C-alpha positions in Angstrom: -193.8 22.5 9.3 -194.8 22.2 12.9 -192.2 24.3 15.0 -192.2 21.4 17.8 -189.0 20.2 19.2 -187.1 18.0 17.1 -183.7 16.8 16.4 -184.1 14.0 13.9 -184.9 16.3 11.2 -187.7 14.6 9.8 -189.8 16.2 7.3 -192.7 18.0 9.3 -196.0 17.3 8.6 -199.4 19.3 8.2 -203.0 18.1 9.7 -206.2 18.2 7.5 -207.3 21.5 9.3 -203.9 23.4 9.3 -204.8 27.1 8.9 -202.4 29.8 8.6 -202.2 33.2 8.3 -200.3 35.1 5.6 -198.4 38.2 6.2 -196.3 40.0 4.2 -194.2 43.4 4.8 -193.5 46.2 2.0 -190.0 47.6 2.6 -190.3 49.7 -0.6 -189.0 47.2 -2.8 -189.8 46.6 -6.1 -192.9 44.0 -7.2 -193.9 43.6 -3.4 -197.0 41.2 -3.5 -199.8 43.1 -1.9 -202.5 40.4 -2.1 -199.8 37.6 -1.2 -201.1 35.5 -4.0 -198.0 33.6 -4.5 -197.7 33.0 -0.9 -201.5 31.4 -0.9 -200.4 29.2 -3.9 -197.2 27.9 -1.9 -199.4 27.3 1.4 -202.1 25.5 -0.5 -199.4 23.2 -2.2 -197.7 22.5 1.2 -201.4 21.5 2.7 -202.3 24.8 4.5 -205.5 26.6 3.9 -204.9 30.2 4.4 -207.5 31.6 6.3 -206.4 35.7 6.8 -203.8 38.0 5.2 -202.1 40.9 6.8 -199.8 43.2 5.0 -198.1 46.1 6.6 -195.2 48.7 5.7 -192.0 49.4 7.0 -188.7 51.1 6.4 -186.5 48.5 7.6 -187.3 44.8 9.8 -187.7 45.3 13.4 -184.4 43.4 14.8 -186.6 41.8 17.7 -189.8 40.7 15.9 -189.3 41.6 12.0 -192.8 43.4 12.2 -192.6 45.2 15.8 -194.8 44.8 18.8 -197.8 46.6 17.8 -198.3 44.6 14.3 -197.2 41.4 16.0 -200.0 41.9 18.5 -202.6 42.3 15.7 -201.3 39.2 14.3 -201.6 37.4 17.7 -205.4 38.7 17.5 -206.3 37.7 14.2 -204.7 34.1 14.6 -207.1 33.7 17.9 -210.1 35.2 16.1 -209.8 33.0 13.0 -208.4 30.0 14.7 -205.5 29.9 12.7 -202.5 27.0 14.0 -199.4 28.9 12.4 -198.3 32.0 10.9 -196.6 32.0 7.5 -194.2 35.2 6.4 -193.9 36.3 2.7 -190.0 37.1 3.7 -187.1 35.2 5.2 -186.8 36.0 8.9 -183.8 35.5 11.2 -183.9 32.6 13.6 -183.8 35.5 16.6 -187.3 37.0 14.8 -188.5 33.4 14.9 -188.0 32.5 18.0 -189.2 35.8 19.5 -192.4 35.9 17.4 -193.2 32.3 18.7 -192.8 32.9 22.0 -195.2 36.2 21.4 -197.3 34.6 19.3 -197.4 31.1 21.2 -197.9 29.6 17.2 -195.5 28.2 14.9 -194.0 30.6 12.6 -192.6 29.7 9.5 -191.0 32.1 6.6 -191.0 31.8 3.0 -187.6 29.6 2.6 -188.7 27.0 4.8 -192.2 26.8 3.1 -190.3 26.1 -0.4 -187.9 23.7 1.2 -191.1 21.8 2.9 -192.7 21.9 -0.5 -189.6 20.5 -2.5 -189.3 17.9 0.5 -192.5 16.7 -0.3 -192.0 16.2 -3.9 -189.1 15.1 -4.8 -188.9 11.7 -6.3 -185.4 10.8 -7.6 -182.9 9.6 -4.9 -180.9 12.5 -6.5 -184.0 15.0 -5.8 -184.2 13.6 -2.0 -180.5 14.4 -1.5 -180.4 17.6 -2.9 -183.4 18.9 -1.1 -182.1 17.3 2.2 -178.8 19.2 1.8 -180.7 22.3 1.5 -182.6 21.8 4.3 -179.8 20.9 6.9 -177.9 23.8 5.9 -181.3 26.0 6.6 -181.7 24.2 10.1 -178.1 24.4 10.9 -178.2 28.3 11.4 -181.6 27.9 13.5 -180.3 25.8 16.4 -179.1 28.1 19.4 -181.9 28.1 21.8 -184.8 27.4 19.2 -186.2 24.2 20.5 -187.2 23.6 24.1 -185.7 20.1 24.0 -182.2 22.1 23.9 -182.7 22.8 27.3 -182.9 20.1 29.3 -179.1 19.7 30.3 -177.0 22.0 31.9 -173.4 22.6 32.4 -172.5 20.0 35.8 -170.7 21.7 39.2 -168.1 24.5 38.1 -169.4 24.5 34.7 -169.9 27.7 32.7 -172.2 26.8 29.7 -175.6 28.0 29.9 -178.7 25.9 29.5 -178.8 23.6 26.7 -175.1 24.4 25.6 -174.4 20.6 25.3 -177.4 19.4 23.3 -176.9 22.2 21.3 -173.4 20.9 20.1 -174.6 17.7 19.9 -177.1 18.6 17.4 -174.6 21.1 15.5 -172.5 18.1 15.3 -175.2 16.0 14.0 -176.2 18.4 11.4 -172.4 18.8 10.1 -172.0 15.0 9.7 -175.2 14.8 7.8 -174.2 17.5 5.4 -170.7 16.3 4.9 -172.2 12.7 4.3 -174.8 14.0 2.2 -172.6 16.4 -0.1 -170.2 13.3 -0.8 -173.4 11.1 -2.3 -174.1 13.8 -4.3 -170.8 14.0 -5.7 -171.0 10.8 -6.8 -174.2 11.5 -8.3 -172.7 14.2 -10.1 -169.6 12.4 -11.5 -172.3 9.8 -13.0 -174.4 12.6 -14.3 -171.2 14.2 -16.1 -170.3 10.4 -17.8 -173.8 10.6 -19.1 -173.4 14.4 -20.5 -170.2 13.0 -22.3 -171.5 10.2 -23.5 -174.1 12.7 -25.2 -171.5 14.7 -26.0 -169.7 12.1 -28.0 -173.1 11.4 -29.7 -173.3 15.1 -31.0 -176.8 15.1 -29.3 -178.0 19.0 -29.9 -179.1 19.7 -26.4 -182.3 21.8 -25.8 -183.5 22.0 -21.9 -186.4 23.6 -20.6 -186.7 26.1 -17.9 -189.0 28.9 -16.7 -191.0 30.0 -13.9 -192.8 27.4 -11.7 -196.6 26.6 -13.4 -195.4 28.1 -16.7 -196.3 24.7 -18.5 -193.0 23.3 -18.9 -193.8 19.8 -18.2 -196.9 19.8 -20.3 -194.9 21.3 -23.4 -192.5 18.4 -22.6 -195.3 15.7 -22.6 -196.5 17.4 -25.8 -193.3 17.3 -27.6 -191.9 14.0 -26.9 -195.2 12.4 -26.1 -193.5 11.5 -22.8 -195.7 11.2 -19.5 -193.7 13.5 -17.0 -195.9 14.4 -14.0 -197.6 17.9 -15.0 -200.2 19.6 -13.0 -201.5 22.9 -12.4 -199.9 23.7 -9.3 -196.1 25.0 -7.9 -193.2 22.5 -8.5 -195.1 20.1 -10.3 -191.8 18.8 -11.3 -188.1 18.7 -9.6 -186.2 15.7 -10.9 -184.4 16.7 -14.4 -186.0 14.1 -17.1 -184.3 14.0 -20.3 -185.3 12.6 -23.7 -184.7 12.6 -27.3 -187.0 14.4 -29.7 -187.1 13.4 -33.4 -187.1 16.3 -35.7 -188.6 14.9 -39.1 -187.8 17.9 -41.2 -183.7 17.4 -40.6 -184.1 13.6 -40.2 -182.4 13.8 -36.6 -183.4 13.9 -32.9 -182.4 16.4 -30.2 -182.0 15.9 -26.6 -184.8 17.7 -24.6 -184.4 18.2 -20.7 -187.4 19.1 -18.5 -185.9 21.1 -15.3 -187.1 22.3 -12.0 -188.8 25.4 -12.2 -187.7 28.8 -10.5 -189.5 31.1 -8.4 -189.1 34.7 -6.6 -186.7 34.4 -3.9 -185.8 30.8 -4.4 -183.5 29.8 -1.3 -180.1 30.1 -2.4 -179.2 26.6 -0.7 -181.9 24.9 -2.7 -180.3 26.7 -5.9 -176.7 25.6 -4.7 -177.9 21.7 -4.0 -179.6 21.7 -7.4 -176.9 22.6 -9.2 -176.0 18.9 -10.0 -179.3 18.9 -11.7 -179.5 22.1 -13.2 -176.1 21.4 -15.0 -178.2 20.1 -17.9 -179.1 23.8 -18.1 -175.8 25.3 -18.2 -174.6 22.8 -20.8 -177.3 23.1 -23.0 -177.2 24.2 -26.8 -180.5 26.5 -26.3 -182.8 26.9 -23.9 -186.6 27.0 -24.1 -187.7 29.5 -21.6 -191.0 29.1 -20.9 -193.5 31.9 -20.0 -197.3 31.8 -18.7 -198.5 34.6 -21.2 -201.9 34.6 -19.5 -200.1 35.8 -16.1 -200.1 39.7 -15.9 -196.6 39.3 -13.6 -195.0 37.5 -16.5 -192.5 40.8 -16.8 -191.2 39.9 -13.7 -191.2 36.2 -13.6 -189.1 36.5 -16.8 -186.8 38.5 -14.4 -186.3 36.3 -11.7 -185.3 33.4 -14.0 -182.9 35.5 -15.8 -181.8 36.3 -12.1 -181.1 32.4 -11.5 -179.6 31.9 -14.7 -177.0 34.2 -13.7 -176.6 32.5 -10.3 -176.0 29.2 -11.8 -173.7 30.6 -14.7 -176.3 30.1 -17.8 -176.5 33.4 -18.7 -175.0 33.2 -21.8 -176.7 30.4 -22.9 -179.0 31.4 -26.0 -182.8 31.5 -25.0 -185.8 31.1 -27.1 -188.8 32.5 -25.2 -191.9 30.7 -25.6 -195.3 32.0 -24.5 -197.1 29.4 -23.2 -201.1 29.2 -22.3 -202.4 31.3 -24.9 -205.6 29.6 -25.1 -206.1 31.3 -21.5 -205.8 34.7 -23.2 -208.9 36.9 -24.0 -209.8 37.3 -27.5 -208.7 41.1 -27.7 -205.2 39.7 -26.0 -204.2 37.3 -28.8 -200.7 37.6 -30.2 -200.7 39.3 -33.9 -198.6 36.4 -35.3 -196.8 33.5 -33.5 -193.4 34.2 -33.8 -191.6 37.9 -32.9 -188.9 38.9 -30.8 -189.0 40.0 -27.3 -185.8 42.0 -25.4 -184.4 40.4 -22.2 -181.4 42.6 -20.7 -181.1 44.8 -23.6 -180.8 42.2 -26.3 -183.5 40.6 -28.6 -184.7 36.9 -28.0 -186.8 35.1 -30.4 -189.9 34.6 -29.3 -192.8 32.0 -30.0 -196.5 31.8 -28.9 -198.3 28.4 -28.4 -200.6 26.4 -25.8 -198.9 23.2 -24.9 -202.3 22.1 -23.5 -204.3 22.6 -26.7 -201.5 21.7 -28.9 -201.5 25.0 -30.4 -198.0 26.6 -32.2 -196.2 23.3 -31.6 -195.1 22.8 -35.3 -193.9 26.5 -35.4 -191.3 25.3 -32.2 -190.4 22.3 -34.1 -189.6 24.1 -37.4 -187.5 26.5 -35.4 -185.9 23.8 -33.5 -185.2 22.1 -36.7 -183.6 24.9 -38.2 -181.1 25.2 -35.4 -180.6 21.8 -35.3 -179.8 21.7 -39.2 -177.5 24.4 -38.8 -175.8 23.2 -35.8 -176.0 26.6 -34.5 -174.9 27.9 -30.9 -176.8 31.0 -31.5 -180.6 31.8 -32.1 -182.3 32.9 -35.2 -184.1 36.1 -34.9 -186.7 38.2 -36.7 -185.5 41.5 -37.9 -184.8 43.9 -35.0 -187.7 46.4 -34.1 -190.3 44.4 -35.2 -193.7 46.6 -35.2 -195.7 43.3 -34.6 -193.7 42.3 -32.0 -194.6 45.6 -30.1 -198.2 44.8 -30.9 -198.2 41.7 -29.6 -196.7 43.1 -26.2 -199.4 46.0 -26.4 -202.2 43.4 -26.2 -200.6 41.2 -23.5 -200.5 44.1 -21.3 -203.5 45.2 -21.9 
């Protein structure tokens, strides 16, 4: 994540003592994270130690420095006092603002978008996942060429030339990135055709397709492993899983198997380039018969996280796929916040969705989920089964969770 001059587009790396100042700006928008908790988790995931946090309020971003000159000086003073090695913003900043801030602060400046891209680059394991991340990174970097890196100023126009400092090198870098984008997109198209062939094969086998979705670190991979006895990587961290994994889950009650897929987790302000690049992987979500929307019931911000997942589903065209809400991690709830019962309903965008409570780690409530999927698979349903609307016990469960 260093801002050192480079044109080879290799992954940046952090030194063991990389220390960051976290900065968030409140523009009056809903759900501003005043504690910068999620940004701190992202920083930790990327290998950074958050040594200081600073928030401020503004009506609009400052055109030159995003936070304004006074606040930028405060950030510089805090960084010098704490020995920080870089500055991390919770919002996306423009290439010009990033350049100006780095000149003033004399430290590398990174925004939330590039931090997420770097984490994805670190975590991608499959060939397809690596290509998807590289495409998103290339598209991001293509907007940040002009006079950003010092090596771009090593060439000047010759006699009679009107080109400014670095113009030739900028054009070379731009052509290099454009060629890499074209090449990466073609490789992804080939992999997408292969994946489409595999999906058609499953359709011929009349497989009932279930896809796990949810906010990152909601416990999707843990639930996936518990349901199919797989060994997919699962950890208490952001974006533990990037590559889609599909397994067959046998339902003894109906004597048939269903196809279960674990997908990448979503997050607030997920870079559009990543969503676009991962559409081939997320096609499993679009083509599913039903989505298991996994929610961290122990997170007090779960309503906002549900809303963020819904936003991504709309972006990829999967908003009409039936959903079952799976409120996970009930073992982490206090005794007075436990659900009244393990099955009720929850309203999303004005519609009632069935909701099941369980703990994938403690293996509590899994049989209820299996029974529910068995009923769906037996009927070959494309719509979910709802409890009676206006269930008072559902309201009681929500009241307990929100207490």
